[in-house]
C-alpha positions as CSV (number, residue, x, y, z in Angstrom):
1,M,-2.1,-30.9,-19.3
2,S,1.2,-29.1,-19.4
3,T,3.0,-32.7,-18.0
4,T,5.4,-33.7,-20.3
5,A,9.0,-32.6,-20.9
6,N,10.5,-29.9,-20.8
7,K,6.4,-28.1,-20.3
8,V,5.5,-26.0,-17.6
9,L,2.7,-27.2,-15.3
10,N,0.6,-24.4,-13.7
11,I,0.2,-24.7,-9.8
12,A,-1.9,-22.3,-7.7
13,L,-0.9,-22.3,-4.3
14,V,-3.9,-21.9,-2.0
15,G,-4.4,-22.0,1.9
16,N,-6.0,-19.8,5.0
17,P,-4.8,-16.8,5.9
18,N,-1.6,-17.2,8.5
19,S,-1.4,-20.5,7.1
20,G,2.5,-20.0,6.0
21,K,1.6,-19.9,2.2
22,T,3.7,-17.1,1.5
23,S,6.7,-18.6,3.3
24,L,6.2,-21.5,1.3
25,F,5.7,-19.7,-2.5
26,N,9.1,-17.9,-1.4
27,S,10.7,-20.8,-0.2
28,L,9.9,-22.7,-3.4
29,T,10.4,-19.5,-6.0
30,G,13.6,-17.7,-4.8
31,L,14.2,-14.8,-6.4
32,N,12.3,-16.1,-10.0
33,Q,9.5,-14.1,-8.7
34,K,7.0,-11.4,-10.6
35,V,4.5,-9.2,-9.1
36,G,1.4,-8.0,-11.6
37,N,-2.5,-7.1,-10.3
38,F,-5.1,-9.8,-11.1
39,P,-7.4,-8.2,-14.0
40,G,-10.0,-5.6,-12.3
41,V,-8.7,-5.6,-9.0
42,T,-5.7,-4.4,-6.3
43,V,-4.8,-7.6,-5.2
44,D,-1.1,-8.8,-6.0
45,K,-0.4,-11.5,-8.5
46,K,2.6,-13.0,-7.1
47,Q,4.1,-15.9,-9.7
48,G,7.5,-17.7,-9.7
49,R,9.3,-20.2,-11.6
50,C,10.6,-23.6,-9.4
51,P,12.3,-26.5,-10.6
52,I,10.3,-29.7,-9.9
53,A,12.3,-32.8,-11.7
54,E,15.0,-32.2,-14.5
55,N,12.7,-32.1,-17.5
56,L,10.1,-30.2,-15.1
57,V,9.1,-26.7,-14.0
58,A,6.6,-25.1,-12.3
59,N,4.5,-22.0,-12.7
60,I,3.4,-20.9,-9.1
61,I,0.8,-18.7,-8.6
62,D,0.3,-17.4,-4.9
63,L,-3.1,-16.9,-4.8
64,P,-4.5,-14.5,-1.6
65,G,-5.3,-16.4,1.2
66,T,-9.4,-17.7,2.0
67,Y,-10.9,-19.6,4.5
68,S,-13.4,-21.5,2.2
69,L,-15.2,-21.5,-0.9
70,Y,-17.8,-18.8,-0.1
71,P,-15.8,-15.7,-0.9
72,K,-16.7,-12.4,1.5
73,R,-13.9,-10.1,0.4
74,G,-12.5,-9.2,-2.9
75,D,-9.2,-10.7,-2.4
76,E,-11.3,-13.8,-1.6
77,W,-13.5,-13.5,-5.0
78,V,-9.8,-13.7,-6.7
79,S,-8.9,-17.3,-5.0
80,Y,-12.8,-18.4,-5.6
81,K,-12.9,-17.8,-9.4
82,V,-9.4,-19.0,-10.3
83,L,-10.7,-22.6,-8.4
84,L,-13.8,-22.3,-10.1
85,Q,-12.2,-21.8,-13.4
86,Q,-13.8,-18.4,-14.3
87,D,-10.0,-16.6,-14.3
88,K,-8.9,-16.8,-18.3
89,E,-5.6,-15.7,-17.1
90,V,-5.0,-18.2,-14.6
91,Q,-5.8,-21.8,-15.4
92,P,-4.2,-24.1,-12.7
93,D,-3.3,-27.5,-13.7
94,M,-3.3,-28.5,-9.8
95,V,-3.0,-27.0,-6.5
96,I,-1.0,-27.3,-3.4
97,L,-3.0,-26.6,-0.6
98,V,-1.3,-25.3,2.7
99,A,-2.6,-26.3,5.7
100,D,-1.6,-25.5,9.8
101,A,-1.2,-28.4,11.7
102,S,-1.6,-26.8,14.7
103,N,-5.1,-25.8,13.4
104,L,-6.2,-28.8,11.1
105,K,-9.6,-28.5,11.9
106,R,-10.2,-25.6,10.2
107,N,-8.2,-25.6,7.1
108,L,-9.4,-29.1,6.2
109,L,-12.6,-27.3,5.5
110,F,-10.7,-25.4,2.8
111,C,-9.4,-28.6,1.6
112,S,-12.0,-30.8,1.6
113,Q,-14.3,-27.9,-1.1
114,I,-11.5,-28.1,-3.3
115,L,-11.2,-31.5,-3.2
116,D,-15.0,-32.3,-4.5
117,L,-14.4,-29.5,-6.8
118,K,-12.3,-32.5,-8.1
119,I,-9.0,-31.1,-8.8
120,P,-5.7,-32.6,-8.0
121,V,-4.2,-31.5,-4.7
122,V,-1.0,-31.9,-2.8
123,V,-1.7,-30.8,0.4
124,A,1.6,-28.9,2.2
125,L,1.3,-29.2,6.5
126,T,3.2,-26.3,8.0
127,M,3.4,-25.1,11.5
128,M,4.8,-29.0,12.3
129,D,6.7,-27.7,15.3
130,L,3.7,-25.6,16.9
131,A,1.8,-28.4,16.7
132,R,3.8,-30.5,18.4
133,Q,4.4,-27.8,21.0
134,K,0.6,-28.1,21.5
135,G,1.1,-31.9,22.0
136,T,-1.0,-32.7,18.3
137,Q,0.0,-35.7,17.1
138,I,-0.5,-36.3,13.1
139,D,-0.5,-39.7,11.5
140,M,0.1,-38.4,8.0
141,K,0.0,-41.7,6.0
142,G,-3.4,-42.5,7.8
143,L,-4.5,-38.7,7.1
144,A,-3.5,-39.0,2.7
145,L,-5.1,-42.3,2.9
146,E,-8.3,-40.7,4.3
147,L,-8.1,-37.4,1.8
148,G,-6.9,-39.1,-0.7
149,V,-3.9,-37.4,-1.8
150,P,-0.3,-36.3,-1.1
151,V,0.3,-35.0,2.5
152,V,3.8,-33.7,3.0
153,P,4.8,-31.9,6.3
154,V,7.2,-29.1,5.6
155,N,8.8,-26.5,7.3
156,P,9.7,-23.3,4.8
157,R,11.4,-21.4,7.1
158,K,14.1,-23.7,7.5
159,E,13.7,-25.6,4.1
160,K,12.6,-29.1,5.6
161,G,10.7,-31.2,3.1
162,I,10.8,-29.1,0.0
163,H,12.4,-32.4,-1.4
164,H,9.5,-34.3,-0.8
165,L,6.9,-31.8,-1.8
166,K,8.5,-31.7,-5.2
167,R,8.7,-35.4,-5.0
168,S,5.1,-35.7,-5.1
169,I,4.1,-33.0,-6.9
170,E,6.5,-34.8,-9.5
171,V,4.3,-38.0,-9.2
172,M,1.2,-36.3,-9.3
173,A,2.6,-34.7,-12.5
174,A,2.7,-37.4,-14.3
175,N,-0.4,-39.0,-13.8
176,L,-2.8,-36.1,-14.6
177,D,-4.0,-37.6,-16.8
178,H,-5.2,-40.9,-14.8
179,W,-6.0,-38.9,-12.0
180,Q,-9.1,-40.2,-9.5
181,A,-11.0,-37.6,-7.5
182,R,-12.5,-39.3,-4.7
183,T,-15.7,-37.7,-2.8
184,F,-15.0,-35.9,-0.2
185,F,-18.6,-35.3,1.1
186,D,-22.2,-35.8,-0.8
187,T,-23.2,-32.6,-1.8
188,A,-25.4,-33.6,-4.5
189,A,-27.9,-35.0,-1.6
190,L,-28.0,-31.3,-0.2
191,A,-30.2,-30.4,-3.5
192,P,-30.6,-33.1,-5.7
193,A,-32.9,-31.9,-8.1
194,S,-31.2,-28.8,-9.0
195,V,-27.9,-30.8,-9.0
196,D,-29.2,-32.7,-11.6
197,A,-30.8,-30.1,-13.4
198,V,-27.7,-28.0,-13.4
199,K,-25.2,-30.6,-14.9
200,Q,-27.9,-31.0,-17.9
201,L,-27.0,-27.7,-18.7
202,L,-23.3,-28.5,-18.1
203,P,-22.6,-31.9,-17.7
204,Q,-18.6,-31.5,-17.5
205,L,-19.4,-30.3,-14.3
206,S,-18.6,-32.1,-10.8
207,D,-22.0,-32.2,-8.2
208,Y,-19.8,-29.5,-5.6
209,R,-19.0,-27.1,-8.8
210,A,-22.8,-27.5,-9.4
211,I,-23.5,-25.9,-6.2
212,H,-21.1,-22.8,-6.3
213,Y,-23.2,-22.2,-10.3
214,L,-26.5,-21.8,-8.1
215,I,-24.9,-20.2,-5.9
216,N,-22.7,-17.5,-7.3
217,H,-23.2,-18.3,-11.5
218,E,-24.3,-13.9,-11.5
219,Q,-20.4,-13.5,-10.5
220,F,-19.6,-15.8,-13.0
221,E,-18.6,-14.7,-17.2
222,L,-21.3,-17.0,-18.4
223,P,-23.7,-16.5,-21.6
224,A,-26.8,-14.6,-21.4
225,Q,-28.6,-17.6,-22.2
226,L,-27.1,-20.0,-19.9
227,Q,-27.4,-17.7,-16.7
228,E,-31.4,-17.1,-17.6
229,Q,-31.5,-21.2,-17.7
230,I,-29.4,-21.9,-14.5
231,E,-31.9,-18.8,-12.6
232,Q,-34.4,-21.0,-13.9
233,V,-33.3,-23.9,-12.6
234,E,-33.2,-22.2,-9.1
235,T,-36.7,-20.9,-9.4
236,D,-38.2,-24.2,-10.3
237,H,-36.7,-25.9,-7.9
238,Q,-36.5,-23.7,-4.6
239,F,-33.0,-23.1,-3.9
240,N,-32.2,-21.9,-0.7
241,H,-28.7,-20.7,-0.6
242,T,-28.3,-20.3,2.9
243,K,-29.9,-23.0,3.7
244,T,-27.7,-25.3,1.3
245,Q,-24.2,-23.6,2.3
246,A,-24.9,-24.3,6.4
247,E,-25.9,-27.6,5.7
248,E,-22.7,-28.3,3.4
249,I,-20.9,-26.8,6.1
250,M,-22.0,-29.0,9.2
251,G,-22.0,-31.7,7.2
252,R,-18.1,-31.6,6.1
253,Y,-16.9,-30.7,9.6
254,Q,-19.1,-34.0,11.2
255,R,-17.0,-35.8,8.1
256,I,-13.4,-33.8,9.1
257,R,-14.4,-34.9,13.2
258,Q,-14.7,-38.5,11.8
259,I,-11.5,-38.2,9.6
260,M,-9.4,-36.3,12.9
261,Q,-10.3,-39.4,15.4
262,K,-8.6,-41.9,13.2
263,T,-6.0,-39.5,11.9
264,V,-4.7,-37.2,14.9
265,V,-4.1,-37.2,18.4
266,E,-4.7,-33.6,20.2
267,A,-3.3,-32.4,23.6
268,D,-5.7,-32.0,26.3
269,P,-7.5,-28.8,26.1
270,L,-7.2,-27.6,29.8
271,A,-3.2,-27.8,29.7
272,K,-1.8,-24.3,30.3
273,K,-2.0,-21.7,28.2
274,M,0.7,-21.7,25.4
275,F,3.6,-18.4,25.0
276,T,1.8,-16.8,22.9
277,E,-1.4,-16.8,24.9
278,R,-0.1,-15.3,27.9
279,L,1.8,-12.6,25.9
280,D,-1.8,-11.8,24.3
281,N,-3.1,-11.4,27.9
282,L,-0.4,-8.2,27.7
283,L,-0.6,-6.6,24.5
284,L,-4.6,-6.9,24.1
285,H,-5.1,-5.7,27.5
286,R,-7.6,-2.9,27.9
287,T,-5.0,-0.4,29.3
288,W,-1.3,-1.8,28.8
289,G,-2.0,-3.2,25.3
290,Y,-2.7,0.6,24.2
291,L,0.4,2.2,25.8
292,I,2.2,-0.7,24.2
293,L,1.3,0.3,20.7
294,L,1.7,4.1,21.1
295,T,5.1,2.6,21.9
296,V,5.7,0.7,19.2
297,L,4.1,3.0,16.9
298,F,6.3,6.3,18.4
299,L,9.4,3.7,17.3
300,L,8.3,2.9,14.3
301,F,7.9,6.6,13.7
302,Q,11.0,7.4,14.8
303,S,13.0,4.8,13.5
304,I,12.1,6.1,10.3
305,F,13.2,9.4,10.3
306,W,16.2,8.1,12.2
307,L,17.2,5.8,9.3
308,A,16.0,6.9,6.5
309,S,17.6,10.6,6.7
310,Y,21.3,9.1,6.4
311,P,20.8,7.8,2.7
312,M,18.3,10.4,1.9
313,D,21.0,12.6,2.7
314,A,23.5,10.5,0.5
315,I,21.0,10.9,-2.0
316,D,20.8,14.1,-2.2
317,W,24.5,15.0,-1.8
318,T,25.0,12.9,-4.8
319,F,22.3,14.2,-7.2
320,G,23.5,18.0,-6.1
321,E,27.2,16.7,-6.7
322,L,26.1,15.1,-10.2
323,S,24.1,18.3,-10.9
324,G,27.5,21.1,-9.6
325,W,29.6,18.4,-11.8
326,L,27.2,18.3,-14.7
327,G,26.9,22.5,-14.8
328,S,31.0,22.8,-14.6
329,I,31.9,20.3,-17.5
330,L,28.6,20.9,-20.0
331,P,28.3,24.3,-22.0
332,E,25.6,26.8,-21.2
333,A,22.6,25.8,-23.6
334,G,18.8,24.9,-23.2
335,W,20.0,21.1,-23.3
336,S,22.1,20.8,-20.5
337,D,19.7,23.4,-18.3
338,L,17.0,20.3,-19.5
339,L,18.9,17.3,-18.3
340,I,20.5,19.4,-15.1
341,N,17.3,21.4,-13.8
342,G,14.6,18.9,-15.3
343,V,16.0,15.1,-15.7
344,V,18.8,14.8,-13.1
345,A,16.3,17.2,-10.9
346,G,13.4,15.2,-11.5
347,L,15.4,11.8,-10.9
348,G,16.9,13.0,-7.8
349,G,13.2,13.8,-6.9
350,I,12.2,10.0,-7.3
351,L,15.2,8.6,-5.7
352,I,15.1,10.4,-2.7
353,F,12.1,8.7,-1.3
354,I,13.3,5.1,-1.8
355,P,15.1,5.0,1.9
356,Q,11.7,6.1,3.2
357,I,9.8,3.4,1.0
358,M,12.6,1.1,2.1
359,I,12.6,1.1,5.6
360,L,9.2,1.6,6.2
361,F,8.2,-1.9,4.4
362,G,10.8,-3.4,5.9
363,L,9.8,-2.5,9.7
364,I,6.1,-3.4,8.7
365,T,7.1,-6.8,7.4
366,L,9.3,-7.3,10.7
367,L,5.4,-6.4,12.4
368,E,3.9,-8.9,10.5
369,D,6.2,-11.5,10.4
370,S,6.7,-11.5,14.3
371,G,2.8,-11.6,14.7
372,Y,2.2,-8.4,16.1
373,M,0.6,-6.2,13.1
374,A,-3.0,-8.6,13.6
375,R,-2.9,-7.3,17.3
376,I,-2.5,-3.4,16.4
377,S,-5.4,-4.1,14.1
378,F,-7.2,-5.2,16.6
379,L,-6.8,-2.5,18.8
380,T,-7.7,-0.4,16.7
381,D,-10.6,-1.2,14.8
382,K,-13.6,-0.4,17.4
383,L,-12.2,3.6,16.7
384,M,-11.7,3.3,13.4
385,R,-15.2,2.0,12.5
386,K,-16.8,4.5,13.8
387,V,-15.0,7.2,11.0
388,G,-16.1,4.6,8.2
389,L,-12.8,2.4,8.3
390,N,-11.3,-0.4,9.9
391,G,-8.5,-1.6,12.3
392,K,-6.3,-2.4,9.0
393,S,-6.0,1.5,8.5
394,V,-4.2,2.5,11.2
395,M,-1.1,1.4,9.6
396,P,-1.5,3.1,6.6
397,M,-2.2,6.6,8.3
398,I,0.3,6.5,10.5
399,S,2.9,5.1,8.0
400,G,1.5,8.9,6.5
401,F,3.8,10.7,8.9
402,A,6.2,9.6,7.6
403,C,5.6,9.6,3.8
404,A,2.3,9.3,2.1
405,V,3.4,7.2,-0.9
406,P,4.7,4.1,1.0
407,A,1.2,4.5,3.1
408,I,-1.1,4.4,0.3
409,M,0.8,1.4,-0.7
410,S,1.0,-0.7,1.9
411,A,-3.2,0.0,2.2
412,R,-3.7,-3.0,-0.3
413,N,-3.7,-5.0,3.2
414,I,-7.3,-3.8,3.5
415,E,-9.8,-6.5,2.0
416,N,-12.3,-4.2,2.0
417,T,-12.9,-1.9,-1.3
418,K,-14.6,1.0,0.2
419,E,-12.4,0.8,3.5
420,R,-9.5,0.5,1.6
421,L,-10.4,3.9,-0.5
422,L,-11.9,5.5,2.7
423,T,-7.9,4.9,3.6
424,I,-6.2,5.8,0.3
425,L,-8.3,8.9,0.5
426,V,-7.6,10.7,3.8
427,T,-3.6,9.0,4.5
428,P,-2.5,12.3,2.8
429,L,-4.0,14.3,5.4
430,M,-1.8,12.8,7.7
431,S,1.4,15.4,8.1
432,C,4.1,13.8,6.4
433,S,8.1,14.5,6.4
434,A,8.2,17.0,3.5
435,R,5.8,19.4,4.9
436,L,8.8,20.0,8.3
437,P,10.9,22.2,6.3
438,V,7.9,24.3,5.6
439,F,6.9,24.3,9.2
440,T,10.3,24.9,10.7
441,I,11.0,28.1,8.2
442,L,7.2,29.4,9.1
443,I,7.3,28.6,13.1
444,S,11.0,30.2,13.6
445,L,9.5,33.6,11.7
446,T,6.4,34.3,13.6
447,V,5.8,32.1,16.9
448,P,7.8,33.4,19.7
449,N,10.9,30.9,21.3
450,K,9.2,30.6,24.2
451,Y,8.9,28.1,27.0
452,F,5.8,27.1,29.6
453,L,6.9,25.3,33.1
454,G,10.5,25.6,32.0
455,F,10.5,22.8,29.1
456,L,7.3,23.0,26.9
457,S,8.1,25.2,23.9
458,L,5.6,27.0,22.1
459,Q,7.4,26.2,18.6
460,G,6.9,22.7,19.8
461,L,3.7,22.8,20.9
462,V,2.2,24.2,17.8
463,M,4.4,22.0,15.1
464,M,2.5,19.2,18.0
465,F,-0.5,20.6,17.4
466,L,-0.2,20.8,13.3
467,Y,0.6,16.8,13.5
468,V,-2.7,16.1,15.8
469,F,-4.5,18.8,13.7
470,G,-4.0,16.5,10.1
471,T,-5.2,13.2,12.4
472,A,-8.1,14.7,13.4
473,M,-9.3,16.2,9.7
474,A,-8.4,12.7,8.6
475,L,-10.8,11.0,10.6
476,M,-13.6,13.5,10.0
477,I,-13.0,13.3,6.4
478,A,-13.4,9.7,6.6
479,W,-16.4,9.8,8.3
480,I,-18.3,12.8,5.9
481,A,-17.0,10.3,2.8
482,K,-18.3,7.5,3.9
483,W,-21.9,8.7,3.5
484,F,-20.3,9.3,-0.6
485,I,-19.1,6.1,-1.2
486,H,-21.8,3.9,-2.3
487,I,-19.7,0.7,-2.4
488,K,-22.0,-2.2,-1.7
489,E,-19.6,-4.4,0.0
490,K,-20.0,-5.9,3.7
491,S,-17.2,-5.2,6.0
492,Y,-15.9,-8.5,7.7
493,F,-13.0,-8.4,10.2
494,I,-12.2,-11.9,10.4
495,L,-8.9,-11.3,11.7
496,E,-7.0,-14.7,13.0
497,L,-4.3,-13.4,15.7
498,P,-1.0,-15.8,14.6
499,I,1.3,-16.9,16.6
500,Y,4.3,-14.9,17.3
501,R,7.4,-15.8,15.6
502,A,11.0,-14.6,14.8
503,P,10.9,-13.0,11.4
504,R,12.5,-14.0,8.0
505,W,14.8,-11.7,6.9
506,K,15.4,-12.8,3.7
507,N,11.5,-11.8,3.0
508,V,11.6,-8.3,4.6
509,G,14.9,-8.1,2.4
510,H,12.8,-9.3,-0.8
511,T,9.8,-7.0,0.4
512,M,12.0,-4.3,0.7
513,I,13.7,-4.3,-2.9
514,E,10.0,-5.2,-4.3
515,K,8.4,-2.4,-3.1
516,A,10.9,0.1,-3.8
517,R,11.0,-1.2,-7.8
518,I,7.3,-0.8,-8.0
519,F,7.7,2.8,-6.9
520,V,10.3,3.6,-9.1
521,F,9.0,2.0,-12.4
522,D,5.5,2.5,-11.9
523,A,5.0,6.3,-10.2
524,G,8.4,7.4,-11.2
525,K,7.3,7.6,-14.8
526,I,4.5,9.7,-13.8
527,I,6.7,11.9,-11.6
528,M,9.3,12.7,-14.2
529,I,6.4,13.8,-17.0
530,I,5.7,16.1,-14.2
531,S,9.0,17.2,-13.1
532,L,10.0,18.3,-17.0
533,V,6.7,20.3,-17.3
534,L,7.2,22.5,-14.2
535,W,11.1,23.0,-15.6
536,V,9.6,24.6,-18.5
537,L,7.6,27.0,-17.0
538,S,9.7,27.5,-14.4
539,T,12.4,28.3,-17.4
540,Y,10.3,29.4,-20.4
541,G,8.4,32.8,-20.4
542,P,6.5,35.6,-22.7
543,P,8.8,35.9,-25.5
544,K,8.5,39.4,-25.5
545,Q,8.5,40.1,-21.7
546,M,11.5,37.5,-21.4
547,E,13.9,39.5,-23.9
548,Q,12.7,42.7,-22.6
549,L,14.3,40.9,-19.1
550,N,17.6,40.2,-20.7
551,A,18.3,43.7,-22.8
552,R,17.8,45.0,-19.4
553,Y,19.7,42.9,-17.3
554,E,22.7,43.0,-19.8
555,Q,22.8,46.9,-19.7
556,L,23.5,46.2,-15.6
557,R,26.4,43.9,-16.4
558,Q,27.6,46.3,-18.6
559,Q,27.8,49.1,-16.5
560,P,31.3,50.2,-15.0
561,N,31.5,48.7,-11.5
562,A,29.3,46.1,-11.7
563,N,29.0,43.1,-9.5
564,A,28.0,40.5,-11.5
565,E,27.0,38.4,-8.5
566,E,24.4,40.4,-7.1
567,I,23.6,41.2,-10.7
568,D,22.9,37.2,-11.8
569,K,21.4,37.0,-8.2
570,Q,18.4,39.1,-8.8
571,Y,18.3,38.1,-12.3
572,Q,17.6,34.7,-10.8
573,S,14.7,36.0,-9.2
574,D,13.3,38.3,-12.1
575,H,13.8,35.7,-15.0
576,L,11.6,33.4,-12.1
577,A,8.9,36.1,-11.7
578,H,8.7,36.6,-15.8
579,S,8.5,33.0,-16.2
580,Y,5.1,31.2,-17.3
581,A,5.2,29.9,-14.0
582,G,5.7,33.6,-12.6
583,V,3.1,34.7,-15.0
584,M,0.6,31.8,-13.1
585,G,1.6,33.5,-9.3
586,K,0.8,36.7,-11.2
587,W,-2.5,35.3,-12.2
588,I,-3.5,33.4,-8.9
589,E,-2.3,36.3,-6.6
590,P,-6.4,37.7,-6.3
591,V,-7.6,34.2,-5.2
592,I,-4.6,33.5,-2.7
593,E,-5.1,37.3,-1.5
594,P,-7.5,36.2,1.0
595,L,-5.5,33.8,2.8
596,G,-2.9,36.6,3.0
597,Y,-0.5,35.5,0.1
598,D,1.1,37.5,-2.1
599,W,2.7,36.4,-5.8
600,K,5.6,34.5,-4.7
601,I,3.9,32.4,-2.6
602,G,1.6,32.0,-5.7
603,I,4.7,30.8,-7.2
604,A,5.8,28.9,-4.3
605,L,2.3,26.9,-4.4
606,I,2.7,26.0,-8.1
607,T,6.9,25.1,-7.8
608,S,6.1,23.0,-4.9
609,F,3.6,20.7,-6.3
610,A,6.2,18.9,-7.4
611,A,7.4,18.3,-3.7
612,R,6.4,20.4,-0.4
613,E,9.8,20.6,0.6
614,V,10.7,22.7,-2.6
615,F,9.0,25.7,-0.6
616,V,12.1,26.5,0.8
617,G,14.1,26.4,-2.3
618,T,11.7,28.3,-4.7
619,M,11.5,31.1,-1.8
620,A,15.2,31.4,-1.6
621,T,15.4,31.8,-5.7
622,L,12.8,34.3,-5.2
623,Y,14.3,36.3,-2.2
624,S,17.9,36.5,-4.2
625,V,19.4,33.9,-1.4
626,G,23.4,33.0,-2.0
627,A,24.2,29.0,-2.9
628,D,26.3,28.6,0.4
629,A,24.1,25.9,2.8
630,D,25.8,27.0,6.0
631,E,24.1,30.6,5.5
632,N,21.1,29.7,3.3
633,D,18.7,28.9,6.3
634,Q,19.8,32.2,8.0
635,T,20.1,34.5,5.7
636,L,16.1,33.3,4.4
637,R,14.6,33.7,7.7
638,N,16.4,37.0,7.4
639,K,15.0,38.1,3.9
640,M,11.5,36.3,5.0
641,Q,11.2,38.3,7.7
642,S,11.8,42.0,6.0
643,A,9.6,41.1,3.3
644,V,7.1,44.0,2.9
645,R,3.9,44.2,0.4
646,A,3.9,47.4,-1.9
647,D,1.9,49.6,1.1
648,G,4.9,48.6,3.6
649,S,2.9,45.9,5.8
650,K,5.1,43.1,6.5
651,V,4.3,39.6,4.3
652,Y,5.0,37.4,6.7
653,T,2.9,37.9,9.6
654,L,1.3,35.4,12.7
655,A,-1.9,34.8,10.4
656,T,-0.1,34.4,7.3
657,A,2.4,31.9,8.5
658,L,-0.6,29.7,10.4
659,S,-2.7,30.3,7.0
660,L,0.7,29.3,4.9
661,M,1.1,25.9,7.4
662,V,-2.9,25.2,7.8
663,F,-2.5,25.0,3.5
664,Y,0.5,22.8,2.7
665,L,-0.9,20.6,6.0
666,L,-4.4,19.9,4.3
667,A,-3.6,20.4,0.3
668,M,-2.3,17.8,-1.9
669,Q,1.2,19.3,-2.6
670,C,2.8,16.2,-3.6
671,M,2.6,14.6,-7.4
672,S,4.3,11.4,-6.0
673,T,1.0,10.6,-3.8
674,L,-1.4,11.4,-6.7
675,A,0.6,8.7,-8.8
676,I,0.5,6.5,-6.3
677,V,-3.1,7.1,-5.7
678,K,-3.5,6.6,-9.3
679,R,-1.2,3.3,-9.8
680,E,-3.3,1.7,-6.7
681,T,-7.0,2.8,-7.8
682,K,-6.6,2.2,-11.5
683,S,-8.1,5.2,-12.3
684,W,-7.4,9.4,-12.5
685,K,-10.6,9.9,-11.2
686,W,-10.2,9.5,-7.1
687,P,-6.7,11.3,-7.7
688,A,-9.1,14.3,-9.3
689,I,-11.2,13.9,-6.4
690,Q,-8.5,14.2,-3.9
691,L,-6.9,16.8,-5.5
692,G,-9.9,18.6,-5.4
693,Y,-11.5,18.0,-2.0
694,M,-8.3,18.7,-0.6
695,T,-7.9,22.0,-2.2
696,V,-11.2,23.2,-1.2
697,L,-10.3,21.9,2.5
698,A,-7.1,23.7,2.5
699,Y,-8.4,26.8,1.3
700,S,-11.6,27.1,3.9
701,M,-9.7,26.4,6.6
702,S,-6.8,28.9,6.3
703,W,-8.9,31.1,5.0
704,L,-10.7,30.3,8.5
705,V,-7.4,30.8,10.3
706,Y,-6.1,34.2,8.5
707,Q,-9.2,35.5,9.5
708,I,-9.4,34.3,12.9
709,F,-5.4,35.7,14.2
710,S,-5.1,38.7,11.7
């Protein structure tokens, strides 16, 4: 036991979902937190240090919320294995159980199960203000006496009760070696012969722990011989899992009712509905609920653009100025070009995502803290389930309209492994903001600026169709993929609708910073590597061709009346065409020709793999457009408008433009997304599958569109 002076006490923080557990964790640990992952799963492992007494520090592990010790979801299994001492990395000395005082009966079920595991427990009662609003009065001393453990009322949002909680932890820590556990419910009576047989194999187990070894031993890391012996006990004594579990739950609730009759006074159940219930009548209404939801999602989506545009422009300007300054002071050399166009450009490509990530997660945290996020999942669950997803998939998919990177990170809220994986696989099909520059220039090139009914723009309708089409394809792919992903995990959409609360701004800020840090230091490393590879491909080419190219342009520069600026522009275009990236563009031209593309578009497809918006910059270089930002857009449009093939036909026809827009809509042209998918799935398998199916889908649909409109 780590209870002596200057030792660290390991404490597991557990509780039902929406019980205030995260608030208490943040209050106890403040900024002394770190986030990792539990081995083998994508569930966050949040840990933090908290000073308890002068010579005692607690290492608090925030375990995923769970309703009971009968897990159904992946995150519940994480908590279950820790409490059953089956997690080698997390071995708590004691437990803080967070219980919602306004829903005490349900919360005491989980509490009673942990007590019968014979683990030292301190109960932290939250939501006391809500309990008082409901007319519930709790005898704290009486409840503590009945449970046999300390019961402390706390309000983490207002830092109330934290001192008393720490004092109870200190007292419990001082007596861990002598702590005597009281039996809450006689579980041995449910299957006495089976329990006795297991305890002969493992004498250190409590009666209730023995029950769980009988039910879930296959999920534990036990020696093969012991597994067989426990299996034999089940067979010999005809142990019935379902019957035992049902009888236990019924027995526990009977005991809980007895305790509550002694210690809790509840209000008349016929009293008028609370504010939360009245508001839900509107927000969950069959008609108004969906209209309000669409309004909220529209505002969320628009806010990401409105708010993120300024810091993103500032970051873009900063790196542009930095690149220009470095270019002016550094000598012309390979290493300086690598620094400016490789390292600095790659770093800028990473950091420019941060405003969207921080704003998106900040807004999502506001929705979660307010209690509305659960209502969104509830409203959309029916539609999502028809295609293999669930209600919690809607927020990552909607967030994908801004950027797939933070959207995929937010899919962690989906407990079911298959539904979470499907959400990750289809979210990049939602038309993100990086596609907008591509859509804008191609629509302006080929779609007439006509209006219907005086206000409906044809160009705007085409843009809207692209967004709708991407959403429809995401739902269709999810429906198809659900038949091929064979993960036998039951889907439970058990969702508690929390009360409405004012958001915790401190928690919002911490979440925004933490999500940005995870992106920069995890996905950023992969992005930088690929950025440098792309720089090499675009900078260097076959030596013989490059020598001939340089010699030819050297002769042009030495000619009388040579326009050095125009020659340099043309040289940049030819240099890219003869680089390895240009060679790849020529090499793939026969493959992309059926889509209506030429080799220059092929180069753009390669270079814009770093980020879709690179398409416009690549076109600008290929068509030798000047660097004046005010003239670039119009000049590029004119150059692309007048671009012709070898036979004199136009390159950018309506068919080619529509085909190209559909390709960018459906293709995985974003290394940032692949990097974050790899991080979230902990495997290169799913990013590879995602890259493959999206490329095939994009090619097929682009070919079809080109054939229809050509």
